[in-house]
Each structure stands twice: as C-alpha cells, then as structure tokens.
C-alpha positions, 0 to 999 in steps of 0.5 A: 393672978391678974387676967388680960383681954387682947382685943382685935387680934388679926386671925393670922396671928392667932394661927401662929400662937395655935401652930407655935403652943402645939410645936413646944407642947403648951396651950395657946395660953400658957405659950402667950405667957411665955412669949409675955415673961421673955418679953420684960425678963431684965437681960443679963448683964455682959461679961467681959472675955476673961470671966467668960472663960474663967466661968466656961474653963475654971472646971478643967483646973490650972498649969503651973508653968516654970519661969525662967530667970533673966540673963539680961537685964530688962531694959525699957521701950525706946519710941525714938524713930 
C-alpha cells in the first residue's frame, strides 16, 4: 500500500473532512481514502431507456396480448399535400 502526505491543507478543509468523517462513522484517513477512491472510479456506461426499464421490471414478467387479425389490408403512407 502506498502512503501520501498532503501539505498546506487549509484548516477549513481539514475541519470539514473531520466533520464528514464523523458523520459517516469513519476516521479521517478512511474518509479521505473513500473520497479519493470515488473520485478516480470509472463512470459506469449509461444504459439506454429500454435496457434500464427492462432491468428494472423484468422480474415482474411479461404479458401475452392477443393481436387481432387485420380486417383491411395495410396501405402505404401518403406524403402528398
């Protein structure tokens, strides 16, 4: 494990670290490790909306729908004005 020293740290920053560490139930050293680890972590790739919804609701199962047969033939869209 590597060790680093931080020189010229502002007293206000040190106090905020102390308070933050106490709030999170960690020592100042552990809090600083946590902050540094989070700062250099690679962001997770963003999933598209469909994948996100599928992951979220896939445990609920699907629904089988009865699709009625067409009563008229399909026609092409008209783009003329």
